[in-house]
C-alpha positions as CSV (number, residue, x, y, z in Angstrom):
1,M,90.6,112.9,111.0
2,L,90.4,116.4,109.8
3,E,87.1,117.7,108.9
4,L,86.4,120.2,106.4
5,I,83.3,122.0,105.4
6,I,82.7,123.7,101.9
7,C,79.6,125.8,101.7
8,D,78.7,127.4,98.3
9,D,75.6,127.7,96.2
10,E,77.5,127.2,92.9
11,K,78.7,123.9,92.3
12,V,81.5,124.5,89.8
13,Y,83.3,126.3,92.8
14,R,82.7,123.5,95.1
15,N,84.0,121.4,92.8
16,D,87.2,123.3,92.0
17,L,87.7,123.9,95.6
18,K,87.2,120.4,96.6
19,R,89.7,119.1,94.1
20,T,92.5,121.5,95.0
21,L,92.1,120.5,98.8
22,S,91.9,116.8,98.2
23,T,95.0,116.9,96.1
24,E,97.0,118.8,98.7
25,L,95.7,116.6,101.9
26,D,96.4,113.5,99.9
27,L,99.8,114.7,99.0
28,S,100.4,115.6,102.8
29,G,99.2,112.2,104.2
30,I,96.5,113.7,106.2
31,E,93.4,111.8,106.7
32,Y,90.3,114.1,106.1
33,R,86.6,114.3,105.3
34,I,84.9,116.9,103.5
35,C,81.3,117.7,103.4
36,E,79.5,120.1,101.0
37,F,76.5,122.3,101.5
38,T,74.8,124.6,99.0
39,S,73.2,127.1,101.5
40,G,73.6,128.7,104.9
41,E,70.5,127.3,106.1
42,E,71.5,123.7,105.2
43,L,74.5,124.0,106.7
44,L,73.3,125.4,110.0
45,A,70.4,122.7,110.2
46,K,72.8,119.6,109.5
47,V,76.2,120.8,111.2
48,S,76.8,121.0,114.9
49,P,79.5,123.4,116.5
50,A,81.9,120.6,116.8
51,D,81.2,118.9,113.2
52,S,84.1,120.8,111.3
53,Q,87.7,122.2,111.9
54,I,87.9,124.2,108.8
55,L,85.2,125.9,107.1
56,F,85.1,127.5,103.6
57,L,82.1,129.7,103.3
58,D,80.4,131.4,100.3
59,I,79.8,135.1,101.2
60,E,77.4,135.6,98.3
61,M,74.7,133.0,99.0
62,A,71.0,133.5,98.3
63,D,68.7,134.2,101.4
64,L,71.0,133.6,104.4
65,N,74.6,134.9,103.2
66,G,78.0,133.6,104.6
67,I,78.1,136.4,106.9
68,E,75.0,136.1,108.7
69,T,75.8,132.2,108.6
70,A,79.0,132.9,110.2
71,K,77.3,134.8,112.9
72,K,74.9,132.1,113.9
73,L,77.9,129.6,113.9
74,R,79.6,131.6,116.3
75,E,76.9,132.4,118.5
76,N,76.4,128.5,118.6
77,Q,79.7,128.4,119.9
78,Y,81.4,127.0,116.5
79,H,85.1,127.4,117.3
80,G,86.8,126.1,114.0
81,Q,88.7,128.0,111.3
82,I,86.2,130.1,108.8
83,I,87.4,131.0,105.5
84,F,85.6,133.2,103.4
85,V,85.0,132.7,99.6
86,T,83.9,135.9,97.5
87,S,84.1,137.1,94.3
88,H,84.1,140.7,96.0
89,P,86.9,142.0,97.9
90,D,84.9,144.5,99.6
91,F,82.7,142.2,101.5
92,V,85.9,140.7,103.1
93,F,86.4,143.3,105.8
94,Q,82.9,142.0,107.5
95,G,84.7,138.7,108.3
96,Y,86.5,140.5,111.2
97,E,82.9,140.4,113.2
98,V,83.2,136.4,113.0
99,R,86.9,135.9,113.6
100,A,87.4,134.7,109.9
101,L,90.9,133.4,109.6
102,N,91.4,134.5,106.0
103,Y,89.6,134.9,102.5
104,I,89.9,133.3,99.1
105,L,88.9,135.3,95.9
106,K,87.0,133.8,93.1
107,P,88.0,132.7,90.4
108,Y,90.4,130.7,92.4
109,V,94.0,130.8,92.6
110,T,95.6,127.5,93.7
111,D,98.5,129.0,95.3
112,K,95.9,131.3,97.6
113,I,94.1,128.2,98.4
114,L,97.1,126.1,99.5
115,S,98.1,129.2,101.6
116,V,95.3,129.6,103.5
117,L,95.0,125.7,103.6
118,H,98.3,125.3,105.6
119,T,97.7,128.4,107.7
120,A,94.4,126.9,109.0
121,L,96.3,123.7,109.6
122,N,99.2,125.4,111.4
123,E,96.5,127.4,113.5
124,L,94.9,123.6,114.3
125,D,98.6,122.3,114.8
126,V,97.9,119.7,112.2
127,S,101.2,118.1,111.4
128,V,101.9,118.0,107.4
129,E,104.5,115.7,106.0
130,K,104.2,115.8,102.2
131,Y,104.0,112.3,100.1
132,F,104.1,111.3,96.7
133,I,101.8,108.8,95.6
134,V,102.8,105.8,93.6
135,E,99.9,104.0,91.4
136,Q,101.0,100.6,90.6
137,R,98.6,97.6,89.5
138,S,99.1,96.2,93.1
139,G,97.8,99.5,94.8
140,S,99.1,102.9,95.7
141,T,101.8,103.4,98.1
142,R,102.6,106.9,100.0
143,V,106.5,107.6,99.8
144,P,107.6,110.8,101.8
145,L,108.7,113.5,99.5
146,N,112.0,114.0,102.0
147,D,112.9,110.4,101.2
148,I,113.1,110.7,97.3
149,C,116.4,111.0,95.9
150,Y,115.5,111.3,92.0
151,F,113.1,110.1,89.5
152,F,114.2,108.8,85.9
153,S,112.4,108.0,82.8
154,E,112.7,104.6,80.7
155,K,110.4,104.5,77.8
156,R,106.8,104.8,79.2
157,L,108.2,103.8,82.8
158,I,109.4,106.1,85.6
159,H,111.6,105.0,88.5
160,L,111.5,106.5,91.9
161,V,114.8,106.3,93.6
162,S,114.2,106.7,97.3
163,A,116.4,106.5,100.3
164,V,114.6,103.1,101.2
165,Q,113.9,101.5,98.0
166,T,112.8,102.1,94.0
167,Y,109.4,102.2,92.9
168,T,108.4,101.9,89.1
169,F,105.3,103.1,87.8
170,Y,103.9,104.4,84.3
171,G,104.1,108.0,83.7
172,K,105.8,111.0,82.1
173,L,108.5,113.0,83.7
174,N,107.0,116.4,82.2
175,D,103.8,115.7,84.2
176,L,105.8,115.0,87.5
177,E,107.8,117.9,86.8
178,E,104.5,120.2,87.1
179,Q,103.2,118.3,90.3
180,L,106.2,118.1,92.4
181,P,107.4,121.4,94.6
182,D,110.5,123.4,93.5
183,S,112.9,121.4,95.4
184,F,112.8,119.2,92.6
185,V,114.8,120.2,89.6
186,R,115.3,118.6,86.2
187,I,118.9,118.0,85.2
188,H,118.5,115.7,81.9
189,N,115.5,114.9,79.7
190,R,115.6,111.5,81.8
191,Y,116.4,112.9,85.2
192,L,114.6,114.8,87.8
193,I,116.5,115.1,91.1
194,H,115.5,116.3,94.8
195,M,118.2,119.1,95.5
196,K,118.3,117.8,99.2
197,Y,120.2,114.8,97.9
198,L,122.6,117.0,95.5
199,E,126.3,116.6,96.7
200,Q,127.9,118.1,93.6
201,I,127.9,119.4,90.1
202,G,130.9,119.0,87.9
203,G,131.3,118.8,84.0
204,T,128.5,116.8,82.7
205,K,127.7,114.8,85.9
206,A,125.8,115.5,89.3
207,V,126.4,113.4,92.4
208,V,123.1,112.6,93.7
209,A,122.8,110.7,97.0
210,G,126.3,109.1,96.1
211,E,125.3,108.2,92.4
212,A,126.6,110.2,89.5
213,L,123.8,111.1,87.0
214,P,123.9,112.8,83.8
215,V,123.5,116.5,83.4
216,S,122.4,117.6,80.0
217,R,123.9,121.2,78.6
218,A,120.4,122.8,78.6
219,C,120.0,122.1,82.2
220,K,123.2,122.8,83.6
221,T,123.1,126.5,84.1
222,P,119.6,126.3,85.6
223,L,120.7,123.6,87.7
224,S,123.6,125.7,88.9
225,I,121.2,128.6,89.9
226,A,118.7,126.1,91.7
227,F,121.5,124.7,93.5
228,A,122.6,128.3,94.9
229,K,119.3,129.2,95.7
230,Y,118.4,126.0,97.6
231,M,121.7,126.4,99.5
232,L,120.8,130.0,100.6
233,K,117.3,128.8,102.1
């Protein structure tokens, strides 16, 4: 299990960071645990060197600041990945003294958090396969993103068509489009496809995983551009 720590004396930033990390790790299918601390003193008193693999550490804390906390951790043989969080980029250069992996500036930018997280996971050699979580009355199901061919909406329902089976759940296609990576592209007000499974575009149809799906006039040009970019990756 991946062990993470957030040490920050401001609750709003702890909550923001925890929410973003949890969402990404859930999507990645990684088992994890996140512990929170409000001061460097509390962190040092309760954490042993082997207790975490990734530490998000606020630099500007009262009494014992993040830099001094990190120094003490390293003196105690802590070998985890240290990522500093700060409102002032000038403090970042002090991170070299304690072998900090990276830093994140406040207020947080989600893309930066995710980039730093994945850098840390790569350093730890934690394999990542992303999943889409289907929420149904019977429970939650993780579907690998790579297996999803397309989504289509039908009134209040969304159907997820994968290479294995079809899942149906309540939701809105617009909300899904915002959550999914850019390899998923809208081709119609009712269809959102995975570019991996797009085989052909012609007229008002797109062939996705062997099925002919409708392409709206508004989506035709953006789809062609997206397809060209995807093929060049």
